[in-house]
N, C-alpha and C positions, 0 to 999 in steps of 0.2 A: 597575507603578510603583515598588514598593518595590525591585525588583532593579535599576532603572534608577538608583536613589538620590534620586528626588524627597523633598524636604521638604516640599513645598507642591503644592497642586492647586487652580486654579481652577475653578468650575462656575456655573452660571447657573441660576436658577429659572424654571421655566416657569409664568407667570401663570395661563393657562388650565388647565394640568394641577393646580395648587394650588387655585384658585378658580374653577372653569369658569364661575360666572355672574358673574364679576368680583369679587364680594362676597359676604359671606353664609357659607353652609355649606361647609365645608373639604371636599375630596374625600379621603375616608381613604386610597384607594390611592395618591393623589399622596402624600399625608403619608408613608405608608409607604415609598414610592420613595426619597424624599430622606432619611428618616431612614436607610435602609439604606445609602444612598451616603456619609451622612456617618460612619456608625459604622464602615463598612469602611475608609475613610480614616484615621480615629482608630486603628483595630485595628492599622494598620501605620505608626504614626508620622507620618502625612502630615496636614499641617495645610490644612484646608478654607479657600478664600477663596470666599465667596459672593457673587455679582451678583444682586440682586433683580430687574432687568428687563432682557431681553437682546431687544428689539424686538417680541416676540410680545404682543399686546393681546387679552384675550377679546372674541371677536366680538360678544357681547352690549352690550359697552360701546362697540364702534366703531359698532354700528347704534344704540344709545340716544342716544349725544350726540357721536360723531364722534372718540372716543377722545381722542388728545393735543390735538386742536383746542380742547377745552373745559376750562375751569379745573375742572369737575366730577371730572376725573379725579386730582386732588390728593387728594381724600379717599379715593377708591378705592385709590389706591396706598399711600396711609398705612395702610390696613387690611391690605394685602397684607405689608407691612412689618412691621405689628404680628403678624401671623400667623407670620411666619419668625422675628422676634426671639423670640417666646414659644416655639415648637415647637423651635428649633434652636439657639437662642442659647446654651443651656448648653455647646455643643461648637464654636460657631463664634465665632472672635474676631476675624474680618476680614470686613467687610460692605462691599460697593460697591452703591450704590444703583441707578445707571443706566449702561448702556454705551454709549459714544460717541453721546450726544445731539447732539453738533453735526453728525456726518456723517450720523447717522440722519434729522435735520430736511432736510437736503438731498437725500438718496437718496429719501426717502419722500414729501417734501411740495414738491419742487422740481424734481427730476431725473425722478422717477417711476419710478426702478429698483426700490425696495424697497415692500412693502405699507405701506398700502394704494394705492400709486401714485396718489397725488394731484399733479397739476401742471398748467400751463396753456402754451398756445402763446404765444411760440415758445420757450419755456425746456425743457419737458419731452419726455418720448417715453411712448407707452402710457397716457395719462392717462385716469383715471376719474373725471374732475372735479377742482375744485380751483382754487388761486390760488397760483401761484409767487411772487408778488411779497410776498404777506403771510405765508403759512401757515408758511414755515420760521421766520420770527420768533416767530410764535404758539406753536408747538409747542415750541421750545428755552424759551420764557418758561414755559410750564407745567411742563415738564422740571425746571427750576431751582427752581420754586417747589415741586414735588413733592419733589424732592430735599431741600430745607431742612425740609420737613415730616417727612420721614422722619429725618433726622438729629436734629431736636428730640425728635421722638417717643423715639429710641435714647437720647440724652443724659438726659432727664428721667425714664424709666420703666426702662431696663435697664442702661445703661451701667456704673452704680457697682456693680451686683451681677454682672453677666457679665464686666466689665473688657475688653470688646473695643473695636474701633476701627472708624470708618465715613468712608468716602470716596465720591468719584464717579471714574468713567473717562473720559477725553478722548481722542478720535482726534487723532493729531498726525503733522504731515509736517515735514520740513526745508525750508525755504525760503531760496533763495539769489538776489540778483538776477542776471538774465540778462547785464547789463552794468555798468559802474560809473557809468552816467549817474544824474543825479539822479531822473529819472522813475522808472526801474526799482526803485532804491533805495527810494522812497516806496510805490511799487506794492507791495513786498515788505512793508513795514511794515504795509500795508493788510491784506495777505493772512494776516499773522500774526495782526492784531486780530481778522478774521472767523473765521478758524478756531480759534485757541487763545484768543485773548481773549474770544470769545463765551461761553464758559464759566469760563475762570479769572477774568476780572475781576469778574463778579458774586459769586462765591464768596470771592474775596480782597478785593474793594474795595466790594462792595455795588451795583455799577452795570457797565453796559456800555462798552466803548471808547469814547472820544470820536468817533473816526472812523466807528464803526458809528452812532452817533446823529447824526452829520451826514449820512453818506450816505443812510442808509435812512429818515430822518425821521420822520413820524408812522407809518408802517408798522412801525417798531420799538417794541413795547411798552415801558412804562416801569414801574420799581418803585416802589410807596408807600414812603413813609418806614419804616413797621414791616416791610414785606417786604423792603427793603434792609437793615434790621439783623437780621433772621433768616436772610437769605441769606450775609451776609457772615460767614465764619469757619465756614462750615458744612461742614467736613471735619477729618479728623485725618490723611488721606494723599490723595494723587492718584495715579489710575491712568492709566497712558500705553499707548496702543497705537501702536507704531511700526513702519512697513514700508519707508518710500522717503522720498526727497528730490526736490525739483524746482527748475527755475529759474523766476524770476518775471519778467514784462516788464509795463511799464504797457500799458494798453489804451487808447489816444487814440480808439478808434473809437465810443466809448461817450460820450455827452454827459449833461449834467445833467437834460435834458428827456426823455431816452429811457426808455420802459417798462422797468424794471428788477427783477430778482430779487436773491435773496442773493449769487449769484455775481457779477452784473454790477454790485452796488453795491460791490465791492471794486475795480473798474477796473483789473483785473490779468488777466494771460493767465498760462498755465502750461505748461512743456515738460521732459520727463526729459533731453533731450539738446540740447546747444547747436545742433546742425547740424539739429535738426527745429523747424519753425515752431510758435510757442506756441498753444495753444488757450484759449478761454474758460472752458471747465469744469474743475474740478479733480479728475482721474481718475488712477486708478494707472497707472503704465506696463504695458506687456504683460509685460514681464518684472523682477522688482525688481532694483533695482541696488545693487551693493556699495560705497556712499558711506558708509563706516563713521564717518567723522569728523563726518557731519551729526549723529548722534544725540548726540556729545558737545556739539555747538553748539547743540543743542536743549535739552539738560538744563543746559548753562551758562546759556541765555537764562532758563530758569525760574528758576534760583539767583537770578540778578540782578535778573529784574523782579519775581518774587513771592515774595520774602523767604524761598527756599531751603525749600520745604515737603517733608515726607517723600514720596518717589515710589517705587511700584512700576510696573515695566515690566510690564503685564498681557498683551500680545501682541507678539511678535517671530517672524517666522517667513518661510519661503521656499517657494514653491509655485504662484504665480500664473502661468497661462501655460507652466507647465514641463512636459515631459514626463517624468514621474517615473520612476525606477529605484531598485533596491535598492542601488546605487553612486551615492549621492547625496552626491557629494564637494562639489558647489556648495552644498548646504543646511548642510553641515559647515563649509564655509568661511564662508558668510553668518553663521550662528549665532556662530562663534567671532569673526569680526572686531566684530560688534555687542556681544557680550560685552565684549570687549576696550575697546571705545568707553566702555561704562558703567563698567568698572573705571578708566579714565582720568579719567572724570567725578567719581567718588568720591575719587580722589586729588587732584583740585582742588576738593573741598569739597561737592560735590553730595551730597544727603541721600537716595542711592538705597539702598532696602531689599531689593529683591526683583526677581527676574526670571521670568517665565514665557514658554516657548515656545508659540507657535501652529503648530501642535497637537502634542499626545503622540500621538495616533492619527489617520489620516486621516479626516476627517469631512465632513459635508455643508456646503458652502460656499455662501453665500447666491447669489451671483452667478453660480457655476459647477457648483453640485450636486456630484456625485462626480468631476467630470473634473480639477478641480485639487487636487492632494493636498500638502498641508502637513505631514503627520504625520512623526514620528521612526519611527513604527511603521506599517507597511504593513497595510491592511485589505482582505482579499478580499471585496469587495462583492457578487461572483457567488456565493460559496459559502454554503450555510445556515449555517455554523457562524461566518461572518465573520471567518475565521481572522487572526489578527494576527502579524506577523513583523518583526523590528527591521531597519532599513536601516542603511547605514553610519552615518549621523548620530546613531543610537541609541547604537550603541558609543563613538562620539567624545564624546556628551555624558555617558553615563554614566561614561567614564573621567574626563572633567572634574569631575562631581559626587564622585564616590568617591576619586578619587586626586589631584586637584588638576591634573591634566595640561592643556596647553593643546590647545584645538582648533585643527587645522591650517587655516590660513587661505589657503596657497597651494594652489589648487584643482589645478593642475597637478602639482604635487609629491605632493598627495594621491591624486591617480588613479595615479600611478606606484606609490606606497606600497600602495594598495588592490590594484593588480593583482600586484604581489608578493607580499603577503600571501596572497591569494586561491591563486595558484600553490603558494606554500609548504603551505598547509593541504590542498590536493589531493595533493600529493606526500607528505606524511606520515601 
């Protein structure tokens, strides 16, 4: 990391590793592990950005009360946060409470992709019980209340001493109307409300978007006055995960009387390509698309709609459905294009303060295991030493960080340059 030029590194706490019983006694080996990681980062001048919860719930809490389906998890999450602030806060200045609560609710409690795979017919697959019509809304509500409880704890007990900042992470997608029709434009607005506004609106304004309250009705929980006041303003920064953009079309096939889940409540359909029929599920395209301007559009929208909050791009990377090679010029092009988009947004007044590549090294991807490689560094998963080797993108990113050099965006030219450089090095 130091050789690459990283100034910061984002990591997540495993709740079961630190508190195997969900609460109570801290696992000393888990504590030692995270202290070692944080100390090693600090040793090399790399700033740790720590996320408290990244999907994994202690099994005991899942068995006891259903995990995020119960408001009981709010106090347990607050205890996890307290342990982390107390044990690591002297060295950690940037805390993120939750990773992607919006997409996790859909993937875990609507579509049935993520653990605990709760969903219901006809909305999900591989369902192990659940109700797609209400559980995504319930879990996000508990996510937001748990987030605000952790923020309140940090601000009242730790922030004045530790001088850190705390925020939340939101999974974000670029939405563009498929056509200029009024129906598609309105469907796009609903999609933005349901995916971004689902989290943004409560922490900014204290309540859900009006379109969500109208379309979901009583299936969408409501905040009490005191909850609304605590949730509103419960952030010092917002983390954004961004990978792709899609076109949005109206979904006239759904009626107001239909049984609906959170996706159906949008009355929208999605497609990554204009010549491909749209589908009702918001899913990533098989291969990520180089629509660099879409991130600039998103950040500009956040600036104008949500009072220009401080933004960190927590995830941006290339690897889904890609046959990876060491000569990953497409990844270098992808990263260079989106970094350029962020720089354009900063020039336009967006308060973007940092950028993290997903991922530094190849990792286990929840939807693809070790098959999808997002890393700048190749990991030999078959070797006992898990050898790590820099890819072409690692050299490009290093040159950008250390020398301010542009990351080549033209992949055809980059391929030619890579071939020439490889030949040159062989000859000399």
